[in-house]
mmCIF file as gemmi writes it, N, C-alpha and C atoms, coordinates in Angstrom:
data_model
loop_
_atom_site.group_PDB
_atom_site.id
_atom_site.type_symbol
_atom_site.label_atom_id
_atom_site.label_alt_id
_atom_site.label_comp_id
_atom_site.label_asym_id
_atom_site.label_entity_id
_atom_site.label_seq_id
_atom_site.pdbx_PDB_ins_code
_atom_site.Cartn_x
_atom_site.Cartn_y
_atom_site.Cartn_z
_atom_site.occupancy
_atom_site.B_iso_or_equiv
_atom_site.pdbx_formal_charge
_atom_site.auth_seq_id
_atom_site.auth_asym_id
_atom_site.pdbx_PDB_model_num
ATOM 1 N N . SER Axp A 1 ? -55.208 -7.203 12.509 1 0 ? 1 A 1
ATOM 2 C CA . SER Axp A 1 ? -55.334 -7.442 13.937 1 0 ? 1 A 1
ATOM 3 C C . SER Axp A 1 ? -54.01 -7.96 14.479 1 0 ? 1 A 1
ATOM 4 N N . ALA Axp A 2 ? -53.805 -7.764 15.724 1 0 ? 2 A 1
ATOM 5 C CA . ALA Axp A 2 ? -52.57 -8.204 16.375 1 0 ? 2 A 1
ATOM 6 C C . ALA Axp A 2 ? -52.726 -9.63 16.881 1 0 ? 2 A 1
ATOM 7 N N . VAL Axp A 3 ? -51.661 -10.391 16.793 1 0 ? 3 A 1
ATOM 8 C CA . VAL Axp A 3 ? -51.62 -11.766 17.288 1 0 ? 3 A 1
ATOM 9 C C . VAL Axp A 3 ? -50.476 -11.831 18.291 1 0 ? 3 A 1
ATOM 10 N N . CYS Axp A 4 ? -50.808 -12.097 19.542 1 0 ? 4 A 1
ATOM 11 C CA . CYS Axp A 4 ? -49.761 -12.074 20.571 1 0 ? 4 A 1
ATOM 12 C C . CYS Axp A 4 ? -49.092 -13.42 20.735 1 0 ? 4 A 1
ATOM 13 N N . CYS Axp A 5 ? -48.061 -13.376 21.471 1 0 ? 5 A 1
ATOM 14 C CA . CYS Axp A 5 ? -47.427 -14.574 22.04 1 0 ? 5 A 1
ATOM 15 C C . CYS Axp A 5 ? -46.956 -15.56 20.978 1 0 ? 5 A 1
ATOM 16 N N . ALA Axp A 6 ? -46.298 -15.063 19.947 1 0 ? 6 A 1
ATOM 17 C CA . ALA Axp A 6 ? -45.791 -15.922 18.868 1 0 ? 6 A 1
ATOM 18 C C . ALA Axp A 6 ? -46.915 -16.762 18.271 1 0 ? 6 A 1
ATOM 19 N N . GLY Axp A 7 ? -48.032 -16.13 17.981 1 0 ? 7 A 1
ATOM 20 C CA . GLY Axp A 7 ? -49.217 -16.811 17.471 1 0 ? 7 A 1
ATOM 21 C C . GLY Axp A 7 ? -49.012 -17.551 16.169 1 0 ? 7 A 1
ATOM 22 N N . PHE Axp A 8 ? -47.934 -17.259 15.458 1 0 ? 8 A 1
ATOM 23 C CA . PHE Axp A 8 ? -47.638 -17.956 14.209 1 0 ? 8 A 1
ATOM 24 C C . PHE Axp A 8 ? -46.51 -18.955 14.383 1 0 ? 8 A 1
ATOM 25 N N . GLY Axp A 9 ? -46.154 -19.233 15.611 1 0 ? 9 A 1
ATOM 26 C CA . GLY Axp A 9 ? -45.08 -20.177 15.892 1 0 ? 9 A 1
ATOM 27 C C . GLY Axp A 9 ? -43.902 -19.471 16.523 1 0 ? 9 A 1
ATOM 28 N N . ASN Axp A 10 ? -43.227 -20.162 17.398 1 0 ? 10 A 1
ATOM 29 C CA . ASN Axp A 10 ? -42.093 -19.59 18.115 1 0 ? 10 A 1
ATOM 30 C C . ASN Axp A 10 ? -40.814 -20.049 17.436 1 0 ? 10 A 1
ATOM 31 N N . ASN Axp A 11 ? -40.127 -19.136 16.78 1 0 ? 11 A 1
ATOM 32 C CA . ASN Axp A 11 ? -38.896 -19.484 16.081 1 0 ? 11 A 1
ATOM 33 C C . ASN Axp A 11 ? -37.819 -18.491 16.48 1 0 ? 11 A 1
ATOM 34 N N . THR Axp A 12 ? -37.082 -18.803 17.522 1 0 ? 12 A 1
ATOM 35 C CA . THR Axp A 12 ? -36.072 -17.877 18.021 1 0 ? 12 A 1
ATOM 36 C C . THR Axp A 12 ? -34.84 -17.823 17.125 1 0 ? 12 A 1
ATOM 37 N N . SER Axp A 13 ? -34.77 -18.687 16.1 1 0 ? 13 A 1
ATOM 38 C CA . SER Axp A 13 ? -33.643 -18.597 15.171 1 0 ? 13 A 1
ATOM 39 C C . SER Axp A 13 ? -33.825 -17.44 14.19 1 0 ? 13 A 1
ATOM 40 N N . LEU Axp A 14 ? -35.049 -16.951 14.077 1 0 ? 14 A 1
ATOM 41 C CA . LEU Axp A 14 ? -35.296 -15.776 13.245 1 0 ? 14 A 1
ATOM 42 C C . LEU Axp A 14 ? -34.948 -14.525 14.022 1 0 ? 14 A 1
ATOM 43 N N . GLY Axp A 15 ? -34.51 -13.513 13.326 1 0 ? 15 A 1
ATOM 44 C CA . GLY Axp A 15 ? -34.228 -12.243 13.972 1 0 ? 15 A 1
ATOM 45 C C . GLY Axp A 15 ? -35.513 -11.518 14.333 1 0 ? 15 A 1
ATOM 46 N N . ILE Axp A 16 ? -35.374 -10.469 15.086 1 0 ? 16 A 1
ATOM 47 C CA . ILE Axp A 16 ? -36.507 -9.597 15.397 1 0 ? 16 A 1
ATOM 48 C C . ILE Axp A 16 ? -36.482 -8.492 14.355 1 0 ? 16 A 1
ATOM 49 N N . PHE Axp A 17 ? -37.532 -8.413 13.563 1 0 ? 17 A 1
ATOM 50 C CA . PHE Axp A 17 ? -37.546 -7.514 12.418 1 0 ? 17 A 1
ATOM 51 C C . PHE Axp A 17 ? -37.895 -6.08 12.786 1 0 ? 17 A 1
ATOM 52 N N . LEU Axp A 18 ? -38.946 -5.898 13.578 1 0 ? 18 A 1
ATOM 53 C CA . LEU Axp A 18 ? -39.427 -4.556 13.879 1 0 ? 18 A 1
ATOM 54 C C . LEU Axp A 18 ? -39.663 -4.393 15.37 1 0 ? 18 A 1
ATOM 55 N N . ASP Axp A 19 ? -39.491 -3.173 15.847 1 0 ? 19 A 1
ATOM 56 C CA . ASP Axp A 19 ? -39.74 -2.83 17.247 1 0 ? 19 A 1
ATOM 57 C C . ASP Axp A 19 ? -40.416 -1.464 17.269 1 0 ? 19 A 1
ATOM 58 N N . ASP Axp A 20 ? -41.158 -1.216 18.317 1 0 ? 20 A 1
ATOM 59 C CA . ASP Axp A 20 ? -41.854 0.06 18.507 1 0 ? 20 A 1
ATOM 60 C C . ASP Axp A 20 ? -42.739 0.407 17.315 1 0 ? 20 A 1
ATOM 61 N N . VAL Axp A 21 ? -43.515 -0.561 16.851 1 0 ? 21 A 1
ATOM 62 C CA . VAL Axp A 21 ? -44.428 -0.345 15.731 1 0 ? 21 A 1
ATOM 63 C C . VAL Axp A 21 ? -45.669 0.379 16.238 1 0 ? 21 A 1
ATOM 64 N N . MET Axp A 22 ? -46.03 1.44 15.561 1 0 ? 22 A 1
ATOM 65 C CA . MET Axp A 22 ? -47.204 2.238 15.931 1 0 ? 22 A 1
ATOM 66 C C . MET Axp A 22 ? -48.082 2.403 14.696 1 0 ? 22 A 1
ATOM 67 N N . CYS Axp A 23 ? -49.277 1.814 14.742 1 0 ? 23 A 1
ATOM 68 C CA . CYS Axp A 23 ? -50.222 1.918 13.63 1 0 ? 23 A 1
ATOM 69 C C . CYS Axp A 23 ? -51.471 2.656 14.098 1 0 ? 23 A 1
ATOM 70 N N . SER Axp A 24 ? -52.066 3.425 13.207 1 0 ? 24 A 1
ATOM 71 C CA . SER Axp A 24 ? -53.298 4.144 13.541 1 0 ? 24 A 1
ATOM 72 C C . SER Axp A 24 ? -54.529 3.328 13.166 1 0 ? 24 A 1
ATOM 73 N N . GLY Axp A 25 ? -54.355 2.356 12.278 1 0 ? 25 A 1
ATOM 74 C CA . GLY Axp A 25 ? -55.472 1.549 11.819 1 0 ? 25 A 1
ATOM 75 C C . GLY Axp A 25 ? -55.912 1.899 10.41 1 0 ? 25 A 1
ATOM 76 N N . HIS Axp A 26 ? -55.327 2.932 9.843 1 0 ? 26 A 1
ATOM 77 C CA . HIS Axp A 26 ? -55.693 3.364 8.496 1 0 ? 26 A 1
ATOM 78 C C . HIS Axp A 26 ? -54.635 3.006 7.453 1 0 ? 26 A 1
ATOM 79 N N . GLU Axp A 27 ? -53.571 2.329 7.871 1 0 ? 27 A 1
ATOM 80 C CA . GLU Axp A 27 ? -52.497 1.961 6.956 1 0 ? 27 A 1
ATOM 81 C C . GLU Axp A 27 ? -52.938 0.802 6.067 1 0 ? 27 A 1
ATOM 82 N N . SER Axp A 28 ? -52.462 0.808 4.836 1 0 ? 28 A 1
ATOM 83 C CA . SER Axp A 28 ? -52.773 -0.299 3.93 1 0 ? 28 A 1
ATOM 84 C C . SER Axp A 28 ? -51.786 -1.45 4.094 1 0 ? 28 A 1
ATOM 85 N N . SER Axp A 29 ? -50.7 -1.205 4.822 1 0 ? 29 A 1
ATOM 86 C CA . SER Axp A 29 ? -49.665 -2.212 5.03 1 0 ? 29 A 1
ATOM 87 C C . SER Axp A 29 ? -48.938 -1.909 6.334 1 0 ? 29 A 1
ATOM 88 N N . ILE Axp A 30 ? -48.423 -2.935 6.976 1 0 ? 30 A 1
ATOM 89 C CA . ILE Axp A 30 ? -47.642 -2.71 8.199 1 0 ? 30 A 1
ATOM 90 C C . ILE Axp A 30 ? -46.395 -1.878 7.896 1 0 ? 30 A 1
ATOM 91 N N . TYR Axp A 31 ? -45.935 -1.926 6.661 1 0 ? 31 A 1
ATOM 92 C CA . TYR Axp A 31 ? -44.761 -1.134 6.278 1 0 ? 31 A 1
ATOM 93 C C . TYR Axp A 31 ? -45.026 0.364 6.376 1 0 ? 31 A 1
ATOM 94 N N . ASN Axp A 32 ? -46.305 0.761 6.347 1 0 ? 32 A 1
ATOM 95 C CA . ASN Axp A 32 ? -46.666 2.173 6.445 1 0 ? 32 A 1
ATOM 96 C C . ASN Axp A 32 ? -46.809 2.65 7.883 1 0 ? 32 A 1
ATOM 97 N N . CYS Axp A 33 ? -46.704 1.75 8.842 1 0 ? 33 A 1
ATOM 98 C CA . CYS Axp A 33 ? -46.761 2.121 10.257 1 0 ? 33 A 1
ATOM 99 C C . CYS Axp A 33 ? -45.411 2.693 10.683 1 0 ? 33 A 1
ATOM 100 N N . SER Axp A 34 ? -45.434 3.544 11.671 1 0 ? 34 A 1
ATOM 101 C CA . SER Axp A 34 ? -44.2 4.076 12.237 1 0 ? 34 A 1
ATOM 102 C C . SER Axp A 34 ? -43.475 2.945 12.969 1 0 ? 34 A 1
ATOM 103 N N . HIS Axp A 35 ? -42.154 2.871 12.825 1 0 ? 35 A 1
ATOM 104 C CA . HIS Axp A 35 ? -41.374 1.835 13.506 1 0 ? 35 A 1
ATOM 105 C C . HIS Axp A 35 ? -39.901 2.207 13.495 1 0 ? 35 A 1
ATOM 106 N N . ASN Axp A 36 ? -39.141 1.553 14.345 1 0 ? 36 A 1
ATOM 107 C CA . ASN Axp A 36 ? -37.686 1.705 14.339 1 0 ? 36 A 1
ATOM 108 C C . ASN Axp A 36 ? -37.14 1.143 13.027 1 0 ? 36 A 1
ATOM 109 N N . PRO Axp A 37 ? -35.896 1.458 12.683 1 0 ? 37 A 1
ATOM 110 C CA . PRO Axp A 37 ? -35.297 0.838 11.493 1 0 ? 37 A 1
ATOM 111 C C . PRO Axp A 37 ? -35.336 -0.694 11.607 1 0 ? 37 A 1
ATOM 112 N N . TRP Axp A 38 ? -35.431 -1.372 10.459 1 0 ? 38 A 1
ATOM 113 C CA . TRP Axp A 38 ? -35.466 -2.83 10.435 1 0 ? 38 A 1
ATOM 114 C C . TRP Axp A 38 ? -34.294 -3.408 11.22 1 0 ? 38 A 1
ATOM 115 N N . TYR Axp A 39 ? -34.565 -4.414 12.019 1 0 ? 39 A 1
ATOM 116 C CA . TYR Axp A 39 ? -33.601 -5.157 12.846 1 0 ? 39 A 1
ATOM 117 C C . TYR Axp A 39 ? -33.003 -4.322 13.977 1 0 ? 39 A 1
ATOM 118 N N . SER Axp A 40 ? -33.495 -3.117 14.197 1 0 ? 40 A 1
ATOM 119 C CA . SER Axp A 40 ? -33.039 -2.28 15.307 1 0 ? 40 A 1
ATOM 120 C C . SER Axp A 40 ? -34.06 -2.416 16.429 1 0 ? 40 A 1
ATOM 121 N N . HIS Axp A 41 ? -33.662 -3.058 17.528 1 0 ? 41 A 1
ATOM 122 C CA . HIS Axp A 41 ? -34.623 -3.329 18.594 1 0 ? 41 A 1
ATOM 123 C C . HIS Axp A 41 ? -33.915 -3.412 19.936 1 0 ? 41 A 1
ATOM 124 N N . ASN Axp A 42 ? -34.716 -3.35 20.974 1 0 ? 42 A 1
ATOM 125 C CA . ASN Axp A 42 ? -34.223 -3.537 22.343 1 0 ? 42 A 1
ATOM 126 C C . ASN Axp A 42 ? -35.158 -4.49 23.079 1 0 ? 42 A 1
ATOM 127 N N . CYS Axp A 43 ? -35.571 -5.548 22.392 1 0 ? 43 A 1
ATOM 128 C CA . CYS Axp A 43 ? -36.518 -6.491 22.984 1 0 ? 43 A 1
ATOM 129 C C . CYS Axp A 43 ? -36.041 -7.919 22.747 1 0 ? 43 A 1
ATOM 130 N N . GLY Axp A 44 ? -36.777 -8.867 23.31 1 0 ? 44 A 1
ATOM 131 C CA . GLY Axp A 44 ? -36.459 -10.276 23.165 1 0 ? 44 A 1
ATOM 132 C C . GLY Axp A 44 ? -37.657 -11.05 22.646 1 0 ? 44 A 1
ATOM 133 N N . HIS Axp A 45 ? -37.455 -12.317 22.358 1 0 ? 45 A 1
ATOM 134 C CA . HIS Axp A 45 ? -38.534 -13.135 21.801 1 0 ? 45 A 1
ATOM 135 C C . HIS Axp A 45 ? -39.681 -13.354 22.785 1 0 ? 45 A 1
ATOM 136 N N . HIS Axp A 46 ? -39.478 -13.071 24.052 1 0 ? 46 A 1
ATOM 137 C CA . HIS Axp A 46 ? -40.589 -13.186 25.005 1 0 ? 46 A 1
ATOM 138 C C . HIS Axp A 46 ? -41.64 -12.103 24.755 1 0 ? 46 A 1
ATOM 139 N N . GLU Axp A 47 ? -41.338 -11.137 23.896 1 0 ? 47 A 1
ATOM 140 C CA . GLU Axp A 47 ? -42.275 -10.068 23.545 1 0 ? 47 A 1
ATOM 141 C C . GLU Axp A 47 ? -42.836 -10.239 22.133 1 0 ? 47 A 1
ATOM 142 N N . ASP Axp A 48 ? -42.635 -11.395 21.519 1 0 ? 48 A 1
ATOM 143 C CA . ASP Axp A 48 ? -43.071 -11.617 20.137 1 0 ? 48 A 1
ATOM 144 C C . ASP Axp A 48 ? -44.559 -11.356 19.958 1 0 ? 48 A 1
ATOM 145 N N . ALA Axp A 49 ? -44.876 -10.795 18.826 1 0 ? 49 A 1
ATOM 146 C CA . ALA Axp A 49 ? -46.264 -10.593 18.41 1 0 ? 49 A 1
ATOM 147 C C . ALA Axp A 49 ? -46.305 -10.754 16.9 1 0 ? 49 A 1
ATOM 148 N N . GLY Axp A 50 ? -47.46 -10.981 16.368 1 0 ? 50 A 1
ATOM 149 C CA . GLY Axp A 50 ? -47.631 -11.089 14.924 1 0 ? 50 A 1
ATOM 150 C C . GLY Axp A 50 ? -48.738 -10.161 14.471 1 0 ? 50 A 1
ATOM 151 N N . VAL Axp A 51 ? -48.892 -10.063 13.161 1 0 ? 51 A 1
ATOM 152 C CA . VAL Axp A 51 ? -49.926 -9.212 12.571 1 0 ? 51 A 1
ATOM 153 C C . VAL Axp A 51 ? -50.683 -10.025 11.542 1 0 ? 51 A 1
ATOM 154 N N . ARG Axp A 52 ? -51.991 -9.964 11.602 1 0 ? 52 A 1
ATOM 155 C CA . ARG Axp A 52 ? -52.844 -10.613 10.607 1 0 ? 52 A 1
ATOM 156 C C . ARG Axp A 52 ? -53.533 -9.503 9.823 1 0 ? 52 A 1
ATOM 157 N N . CYS Axp A 53 ? -53.306 -9.498 8.517 1 0 ? 53 A 1
ATOM 158 C CA . CYS Axp A 53 ? -53.906 -8.461 7.661 1 0 ? 53 A 1
ATOM 159 C C . CYS Axp A 53 ? -55.062 -9.026 6.863 1 0 ? 53 A 1
């Protein structure tokens, strides 16, 4: 499930790892979802979200 708004804590000292993540719901891991290359993004921490598996 998705966790919005830095649900695991707001730490702007960490980089943004993934952007444009697209999951169908059948993946066994977030790594299997479609996404931009690691650390390649055009967003800011005001768009932070988390994932709970």
